[in-house]
MIDOSE-1310 file (N, C-alpha, C; in nm, 2 decimals, decimal comma, always signed):
residues 55
xxxx	+0,36/+1,59/+12,20/+0,27/+1,47/+12,21/+0,32/+1,38/+12,33; +0,24/+1,32/+12,41/+0,27/+1,23/+12,51/+0,18/+1,11/+12,50; +0,23/+1,00/+12,54/+0,15/+0,88/+12,54/+0,16/+0,82/+12,69; +0,06/+0,74/+12,72/+0,06/+0,68/+12,85/-0,02/+0,55/+12,85
xxxx	+0,03/+0,44/+12,91/-0,06/+0,32/+12,92/-0,14/+0,32/+13,03; -0,14/+0,43/+13,12/-0,23/+0,45/+13,23/-0,31/+0,57/+13,21; -0,44/+0,56/+13,23/-0,53/+0,67/+13,21/-0,50/+0,78/+13,32; -0,55/+0,90/+13,30/-0,52/+1,00/+13,39/-0,58/+0,97/+13,53
xxxx	-0,68/+0,89/+13,54/-0,74/+0,85/+13,67/-0,64/+0,77/+13,75; -0,56/+0,70/+13,69/-0,47/+0,61/+13,76/-0,33/+0,67/+13,79; -0,31/+0,80/+13,75/-0,18/+0,87/+13,77/-0,14/+0,88/+13,91; -0,25/+0,89/+14,00/-0,21/+0,90/+14,15/-0,16/+0,77/+14,20
xxxx	-0,21/+0,66/+14,15/-0,14/+0,54/+14,19/+0,00/+0,52/+14,15; +0,02/+0,57/+14,03/+0,17/+0,57/+13,98/+0,26/+0,66/+14,05; +0,21/+0,78/+14,08/+0,30/+0,88/+14,14/+0,30/+0,87/+14,29; +0,19/+0,81/+14,35/+0,18/+0,80/+14,50/+0,12/+0,93/+14,56
xxxx	+0,09/+1,03/+14,49/+0,03/+1,15/+14,55/-0,08/+1,20/+14,47; -0,20/+1,21/+14,52/-0,31/+1,25/+14,45/-0,31/+1,39/+14,41; -0,26/+1,48/+14,49/-0,26/+1,62/+14,45/-0,16/+1,65/+14,34; -0,04/+1,59/+14,34/+0,05/+1,61/+14,23/+0,01/+1,54/+14,11
xxxx	-0,05/+1,43/+14,11/-0,11/+1,36/+14,00/-0,21/+1,45/+13,93; -0,30/+1,51/+14,01/-0,41/+1,59/+13,96/-0,36/+1,72/+13,90; -0,25/+1,78/+13,96/-0,19/+1,90/+13,90/-0,13/+1,87/+13,77; -0,06/+1,76/+13,76/+0,02/+1,71/+13,63/-0,09/+1,68/+13,53
xxxx	-0,20/+1,62/+13,56/-0,30/+1,59/+13,46/-0,36/+1,71/+13,41; -0,39/+1,80/+13,49/-0,46/+1,93/+13,47/-0,37/+2,00/+13,36; -0,24/+2,01/+13,39/-0,15/+2,10/+13,31/-0,13/+2,02/+13,17; -0,11/+1,90/+13,18/-0,09/+1,81/+13,06/-0,21/+1,81/+12,96
xxxx	-0,32/+1,82/+13,02/-0,45/+1,81/+12,94/-0,51/+1,94/+12,90; -0,45/+2,05/+12,95/-0,51/+2,18/+12,92/-0,48/+2,21/+12,77; -0,58/+2,25/+12,70/-0,57/+2,29/+12,56/-0,52/+2,17/+12,48; -0,56/+2,06/+12,49/-0,52/+1,94/+12,42/-0,63/+1,85/+12,39
xxxx	-0,61/+1,76/+12,31/-0,72/+1,66/+12,27/-0,67/+1,52/+12,32; -0,76/+1,45/+12,40/-0,72/+1,32/+12,45/-0,78/+1,21/+12,35; -0,70/+1,12/+12,31/-0,74/+1,02/+12,21/-0,71/+0,89/+12,27; -0,82/+0,81/+12,29/-0,80/+0,68/+12,35/-0,80/+0,57/+12,23
xxxx	-0,68/+0,50/+12,23/-0,67/+0,40/+12,12/-0,69/+0,26/+12,19; -0,79/+0,20/+12,13/-0,82/+0,07/+12,17/-0,78/-0,04/+12,06; -0,76/-0,16/+12,11/-0,72/-0,26/+12,01/-0,59/-0,32/+12,04; -0,54/-0,41/+11,95/-0,41/-0,47/+11,97/-0,29/-0,37/+11,96
xxxx	-0,19/-0,40/+12,02/-0,07/-0,32/+12,02/+0,01/-0,34/+11,90; +0,08/-0,24/+11,85/+0,16/-0,26/+11,73/+0,31/-0,25/+11,77; +0,34/-0,26/+11,90/+0,48/-0,27/+11,95/+0,53/-0,40/+11,91; +0,66/-0,40/+11,87/+0,73/-0,52/+11,83/+0,73/-0,63/+11,94
xxxx	+0,74/-0,59/+12,07/+0,75/-0,69/+12,17/+0,62/-0,75/+12,19; +0,50/-0,69/+12,15/+0,38/-0,76/+12,16/+0,33/-0,84/+12,04; +0,41/-0,84/+11,93/+0,37/-0,92/+11,82/+0,38/-1,06/+11,85; +0,30/-1,15/+11,78/+0,31/-1,29/+11,80/+0,45/-1,34/+11,75
xxxx	+0,49/-1,45/+11,82/+0,63/-1,50/+11,79/+0,65/-1,52/+11,65; +0,55/-1,58/+11,57/+0,56/-1,63/+11,43/+0,59/-1,51/+11,33; +0,55/-1,39/+11,37/+0,57/-1,27/+11,29/+0,71/-1,21/+11,30; +0,76/-1,24/+11,42/+0,90/-1,19/+11,44/+0,90/-1,04/+11,45
xxx	+1,02/-0,98/+11,48/+1,03/-0,83/+11,51/+1,03/-0,75/+11,37; +1,07/-0,82/+11,26/+1,09/-0,74/+11,14/+0,95/-0,73/+11,05; +0,85/-0,81/+11,10/+0,73/-0,82/+11,03/+0,71/-0,92/+10,93
């Protein structure tokens, strides 16, 4: 399993090389299912201050 906050279309901007980013995306996405998760983050650092880190 792998996760990314950047869509595969933006990988070239992150890596700085269109060809390399395309090859990585092609190999990473071969025989897999892509699931786009939308909505609020459940990461502790993104929780409102009143909820705290422990919930």
